N, C-alpha and C positions, 0 to 999 in steps of 0.2 A: 504494500500500500504506500501511497504518497503522504508524507507528513508535512504539515506547515503550521506555524503558530503566529508568525508576524512578518512584516516586511523586512525586518532586520535578521531573521533567522533563515538559514539555507534550507532548501528543499532536500529531502532524502529520497532516493529512488528505491525500487523494490529490493535491490541487493544490498541496501544499507550504505550505498556510496553517495557522496555529495553530487548533486546535479550541477552542471555548469550554468551559472546565472548570467543572463545577457540582458542588458538594457539597450533597447533600440531607441534612437533619437531621430526625429524627422520634423521638418519645419512646418509643413502644411497638412491639413486633413482632407483636402479635396482630391478627386481622382487624378492620378498622374503616374509616371513611371516609377518613381521612388516608392510611392504608396502601394502600387501593384506588387513591386518586389517584396516589400515587407510582409504584405498579406499572404502572398504565395509561399514565401519562405516559412513564415510562422505556422501556417496550417499544415506544413509537411515536415517540420523539424521533429526529430526523435524525442518524444515527450518523456521517455525514461532517462534521457541524458541531459535535457535542457529545460530550464525554466526561463521564461521571458516576460518582460514588461515593455510597453511602448510608450515613450514620452513624446507627445505631439505638441507642436507649437500652436499659437492662438490665431492662426490664419486658415481660412478655408471654410467649406460648407459642412464639415463634420462627418462626411461619408466614411472616412477611415475609422473614426471612433465607433460608428454604428457597425461597420463590418467586423471589427475586432471584437466588439462586445458580443456579437452574434456567434462568434467562434469561441467565446469564453476566455479571451486573451486580455489580461489586465492592462489598463492604460492610465496615463497620467497627463493632465493638461499643463503645459508650460505657458504660463500667462504672459511672459515677457518675450518669448521667442516668436518673432514675426518675420514675414518674408522680406519686407523692405528694410534697407539700412536705417538704423536709428541708434545713435550712440548711447542715448539714455536707456532705451529699452534693451539694447544689446548687452550693456554692462549688467543690467538687472538679470538678464537671461543667463549670463555666465554664473552669477551668484546662485540663482534659482536652480540651475542644473547641477552645480557643484554640491549643493545641499542634498539634492535627490540622489546623486551618485554615492555620497557618503552614507546616506540612510539605507539605500538599497543594496549596497556592497556587491556590485556585479563583478564577475570574473572578466567580462568583456563589455565595453561600451561600444556599440555598433552605430556609427553615425551615417546618416543618409541625406544626401543633397548638400550643396555648397554652403549654405548659411549654417545649417546644423553641424556641418563638418568643421567649420572654423570655431563656432561658439562652443561646441562640445569638446574639441581638442583643447581649447583655452581653459575651459572649466576643469578639465582633468589635470591641468598643469599649474594653474594659479589658485592660491598664492604659492603652493608647493606641489610638486609632482605626486600624484596618487600612486602608491605602491601596489603591486600585485594586481593591477587592472590593465588588461590589454585594450588598446584603442584601435578599432578597425573602422575604416572609412570607405564607404562605397559611393562612387560618383557615377551618375547616369549620363554624364556629358558635361565637360568642363564649362563653367560659366563664362570664361574668357572667350569662348567660341560663339556666345550668344550675340545677336544684333545689339549694338550699343556704341557708345563713343570710345575713342582710343583710350581716354582716361579710365573709363569703366573696365575695359578689357585689361589694361595694365594693372589696375588695382587688384583685380581677381587673380592675375598671375602672381603678384607679390604675395597675396594672402595665402594662396595655395602652396607657394614655395616655402614660405615661412612656417606654416602650420604643418607641413608634411613631416617635419622633424619631430613633431609631438605625437605622431601616429606610428603605430607598429606595422600596420598593414594597410595598403590602399588597394581597393578593388576597382577596376574599370571593366566596362562591359563590351568594349570593342577595341580592335587593334589600333585604330586611328588615335584614340585617346591614350592608349598605352604608349604609342610612339611619341606623342606630344609630351607626355610626362617625362620620358627619357630625354628628349631634346631640351626641355626646359629645366631639367634637373629637379623635378618634383619627386623627391626621394624619401620614403618613409624609413623608420628605424630598421625594419626587418626586410620587407619585400613588397614589391608591386606585382599585382596578380590580375590576369585577365580571366573573367568568368562571364560567359555568355548568358543572356536571359533564356528561360525555358518555360514552356507551357505543357499542359497535359492534352495532347492532341486529341486523343480519343474521348476525352471528357469535356470537349468544347460543346456545351449544351446550347446549340443555336435554335432559334425559333424556325418554324417552317417559313418558306418564302411568303406564302399567303398571309400568315399571322404577322410577320414583321412588316410587310407592306401595309396591312390594314392598320396597325398601330401607328405607323408613320404617315398614314393617309396618302399613300402612293398608288395611283391607278395602275391596274394590271398591265396596261399597254405601254407604260413608260419604261425607257431604258435608263438605268440609274448609275451614275458615277458618284461614288461616295467616299467619305473619309471619317475617321474618328480622331479628334484632336482637340486639345484645349485651345481656346482662342488667344494664343500668345504669339508675339512676333516671330519666335523661332520656328513656328509651324508653317510659315509661308503661305497662309491662307489667302492673302491678297493675290497670289499667283494662281491659286486654285480657282478663285473667282474670275480672274482674267482669262484663265483657260476656258471657262464656261462661255465667255464672250465670243469665242471663236465658233460656238455652236448656237448663236442667237437665233438662227433661222431653222433650227432643227427642233420642232416642237415636241417630238417624242423623247428627246434627251433632257434629263434633269440632273442637277447636282445637289447632293445632300451632305451637310456637315453635322455630325453628332458631337456635341461638346459645347463648352461655354468658357468665358474668361474675359480678361480686361480689354481685348480688342473688339468686342462685339459692336460698340457704337461706330467705330471706323469701318468695320467690314459691312455693316448694314448701310452706311452712307455710300460705300463703293458700289454695292449691289444696286442701290437706287440710282446713282450717277450713271451706271452702265445700262440701266433699263432692264435689269435681270431679275426683277421681283418674282416673275413666274418661272424662272429658270434655276435660281440658286436658293436653297432653303437652309437656314441655320436653325436646327430643331432643338438646340439646348442640350443640357446634361441629362443623360438617361442612365438609370441604374443598370449595371451589367451591359454596357453599350455593345460589347462584342456579340451579344445574342441577336442583334439586328443586322449583322453582316449578310445574312441570307437575303436581305432586301436588295442588295447591291448587285450590279452586273460587272462593274470594274471598281477596284479599290485604288485610290490615289494617296500617295504620301508626298506632300508638296513642301516639306520642311527645308529651311535654309540651315538648320543646325539640328543634330540629333546625337544621341548616344546609341542605344540599341532599342528601337521603338517596339514596344509590346504590340501595338495595334497592327503593325506590319506582319509579325509572325502569326497573329490571330487571323488576319485576313488570308494569309497563305494557308493556314490550317483549314480554313473554310473553303479552300479550293477556288479562290477568286483570282482572276488575272490581275497583276499588279503593275502600276506605273509609279516609280519612286525616284526621288532625287538622289544624286550621288553625294550623300552626306553621312557622317558618322559610320556606323556599322553596315549601312546599306550595301556597299560593294562586297562585304563579307557574307551577306545573306543572299543577295540577288546575283545570279549569273546572267548577265544581260542577254536576252534572247532565248534563254532556256527556261527559267522559272519566274521570269518577270522582265520588265523593260525599265531601263534606267535613263534618266535625262539629267542635265545639269540643273542645279537650283536656280530659281528666279527666271525661268524660261518658259512662259505659258504657251508660246507657239510650238515649241518642241513637245511639250506635254500634250497639247491638242493633237499633234501629229501621231503620237503613240496611241492615243485613245482611238483615233480614226483607224489606225492599223489593226487594233483589236476588234473593233466593231465590224470591219470589213471581212474578217476571217473567223468563222465559228470554230474552225479547227485550231487556230492559234489560241483563241480564247479558252478552249477546253484543255489544250496541251499545257499552257502556262499554269492553269489552275491545278492540274494533276501534279506537275513537277514541283510547284510551290508546296503543295501538301506533303510530298515525299521529302522535301528538304527539311521541313520542320520536324517531321517524324524521326528522321535519322540524325539530325544535328542539334536540334534545340528543344530537347525534352526536359521537363521540369526536374525529374529525378537526378539528372546529371548536374544541374545547377545546385540543387540542395546538397548533394554529396560533396561538391567542391567547397561550399560554404561551411558545411560541418567539419570538413578537414581543416579549414582555417581556424575554426573555433576550438 
């Protein structure tokens, strides 16, 4: 049996051995890559070996809290950890997290995302270095690759370089980010590791095509180009919309975006300016968005910056033909012309050309979908990802 008496006392497993206690720290509670990683990992970690708590910042819509509570995973809200830079709040967040670490006494503090990565590493070091606590940092895409000013990019490079020395292990999810870390000498105390994302291909519980289209209010005769993405600058949704403009005279073709975020007003204005109100639809955030993939005929990844996009491998597992931009891990996932088609980021004309290519060939559409599914099945399964993380813990 498992014994527990308080937050300060360690869990004991069935063999009488101490479990490894892991405190996960993440900045936001809204859906995203880091949140998806934490949820997937924690629902598959060996419960006889690990006890976990997730400390979540005070930004987002609370989806991660609800998902973790549904799985019986304890959480803690960090009131001062927020997404945007705020010296006052950030200093309070360091103190707040330091106190939690000392109370919870984890064997490992597992930091997720750039902001939590810096705040968490600083908390483990200041005012003195915490002993007997491993610091692991997983980054889903370096922030200095995000759209922004030269000053912002430079600042993130400096913060990552400085704080790397406070971390034992840094995990990246694509070769591009691994190589960037080497080039910029972002070097942790022990090692830099590449761990690809993974999903349970055969457990991808999609809706039927009819059900998904009914819920999204898509008529049966429409051909749907779709994506799942937060409405952030890095997702390049401006180019997704401009791609739709190339099909303004094709009434049977519509474009759907599942997701929400800070860029909604700008994207809505662009749709209106281009006269695409009946062509492009921003349907908002949906719970378990991947279940709606069956409503699509083609999946688009229009990002200008990525790490390893979960939505991409979910769409591949759903046997959809893919058109994706050459960013982050995409060239490591997609073999152009075999299991998907690749274009350069920020090129809506090229993306429109690839969509036409797929629409004009039912054979190509089917073959790309089959090969995409096989790729995920053999290369990006969840069990492999979990095992690699457990080895690090």
